[in-house]
LUMMI-434482 format. One record per residue (C-alpha): x, y, z. Coordinates in steps of 0.02 Angstrom, whole numbers, plus 50000, padded with zeros to 5 digits. Layout:
REM residues N
XYZ ...
END
This chain:
REM residues 312
550495549155161 551245563955055 549965572454947 550285566954760 551445578654666 551635580454460 553155568354435 554425574554302 554455573154112 552875563854022 552035562554201 551775581254216 549845586754176 549355569954084 547895569054210 547135576054364 548005565154498 546985555954635 547235559354811 548535549754901 547615549555068 546345536355078 544975545454985 543605538254882 542695545754735 540965543954656 540455527254554 540875529454367 539585527654240 539665523454057 539065533953924 537315525753928 537215529654117 537395513054167 538725505454297 540345500654209 540245483054276 538845470054316 538495462754475 539455445854509 538815428154531 538015425154702 539455414354751 541285413754731 541915405154578 543325391654580 544985397154511 545485392454330 546305378054393 544675371954475 545175375754663 544295382754790 545485392954907 545225396355081 545015414755027 543415408754914 542855395155034 542645408355178 541955421555061 543225434055105 543075451655023 544265464654951 544055481155043 545925489555018 547005488854862 548725494454873 549525501154700 551545500154697 552355511154561 554085503054530 555735511454567 555685530554613 556905544054669 558795538554622 558185522854565 557605527754393 557345509354330 557435506554146 557805521854039 557095520653860 558125524853695 557585543453703 557725544953900 555835540953957 556175533454134 555315518254199 554975525854371 554045541954287 553055530354186 552505518254329 552055531854441 550895538954293 550015523454269 549855519054453 548925535354472 547865532954338 547345516454385 547165522754559 545775536354488 544925522354403 544695512154558 544085527254655 542835531554518 542055514054488 542355505654658 541905517554793 541785504254911 543835501254882 544955509754983 546655514854883 548405516254936 549945520954843 551645514954898 552285530554833 551235546354751 552745556554698 554525554054639 555115545654813 556435530654836 555485516454935 556615500354977 555785485354901 555405475255042 554655491255121 553365491954986 552585475055051 552725480155232 551745496055193 550325483555129 550415473055270 550325486255397 548895493655297 547975476655307 547715477255122 546825464255034 547625465954852 549355472054801 549905476954617 551745481954572 551875491154406 553475491154294 554085490954120 555125477354055 556995478953976 557895468353865 559735467553773 558665463253620 557865480653568 556575469553464 555855461153612 554055468253645 552525461853748 551615461253921 551925448854051 551235447754236 552115438554383 551755431354539 552925425654683 553735407954664 555505403254705 555755394354551 555425401554366 556125400554186 557875406454150 557135421354080 555965425254221 557315423254337 558275438054243 556855449854252 556775445654428 558615448654453 558455465754363 557025470754464 557915465954633 559455474254594 559135489154721 558765477054873 560265477154994 559825461055105 561145449855132 561285431155095 561165426755277 559405433955275 558805422555134 558245410855265 556975421155335 556395427155169 556055408255126 555075406755290 554065422155235 553595412755071 553165395855145 551995403455261 551135414155129 549445404655075 549165416254936 550075409754788 548525400854703 547555418154713 548995427254659 549135417354510 547215418954486 547445438254496 548965438254383 548015428354242 546545440054250 547635455454244 548645447354096 547255443553995 546345459254001 547865470053992 548565461253835 546865461253738 546745480953786 548385484053715 548165473053573 546675482853498 547655497753460 549465489353450 549385472153369 551305469153371 551205469153562 551325451753616 550425442653765 551905434853842 550865425753975 550875424154172 552585419654251 553275414954415 554815421854486 555525427554654 555205445254653 555795453254828 554315466454813 553285451554823 553995441654971 553095442155134 551465449255059 549965443455160 548735446055011 548505440654831 550075450654749 550675451554570 551945462654473 551445467554291 552775471854163 551745483654055 552825483253891 554635484353851 555365501553876 556955496153795 555955494253626 555885511053532 554215507953470 553525503753632 554475518853715 553635529653584 551905522553616 552145522853803 552365541853802 550655544053750 549445549553883 548075540353787 548975524053780 549435525653977 547615526854000 547315510853908 548555502854009 547815508054173 546125502454092 546735485154048 547455482554235 545775488954299 544715476954202 545795461854246 545705467854434 543805468954409 543635452554338 544705444954491 543395453454602 542065447154519 542735429454541 542755431554718 541085439254726 541835454554787 541145467254661 539535470254727 540255473754903 541375486254832 540035495454736 538975496454875 539815496555044 540655509355135 542625505855174 543135499755326 543315511155469 545265507455496 545805519655357 546435533055484 547595518955565 548205511755399 548785529255359 549755531955525 550555515155510 551245519455329 551825535655394 552725526755545 553445513655438 554215527355321 554945536955476 555825521355532 556945522155368 
END
């Protein structure tokens, strides 16, 4: 996988960027010298809906996390009123999130679908995660609306049906996909055989709650728009719990101004991380990630990602 590069504009020198290879860092400590997160309960907790999914029943653990920075290359994504590009914003937040995970969860193995200003087709992103045998997939985006007053955070999980507004967001994010109508049947089959919907919903709810609370501490007008479901191409076919989070409305002048600030981007990354950590705690995976070494499959995963890119 390519080494992380400094992306254009605001990404620049905002943070020391994490390695894009499958490297790990030391456990992060808080100011009082204690670990940032406590050990979880001894058994997996049911989902918010009271369900015990197969993942929880089998006690499956989280070892590898794939972070997907939306857009990239010629696909700029949304461009804010003063020129901030979604692709640059998403990359910066993704790299920040990866660094936090590497610092605080040394047992987790972090991969990026892109670590520089590279275009990657939507369907290739989940393919990368599947080839790497990832346990979690999170795609980071910024929202857009014709109503420049629209503000807020929302997180999505995959579903064929959604509200008209959710379908509109999915259509915008899916716009760069070039698959034809004749391939729809195969896509539906991929959705049907995926047994991760319940876990994806739980993951989305944890991230949405944490991210919204974190941002609202310093920006109260930013609304918690909740968890939604929609048919995002980037989530179709994922073999693991997968979500897409829209971290704010880049089309909103106030949000764009806020998203240009490195300290706010760090708050966004922290909010996503805390949601991810809450999800891991509900699976009883936090202790595993804090103490165990990552699986010995890292080299194979790296090779599969490089080969998958070479095919395109």
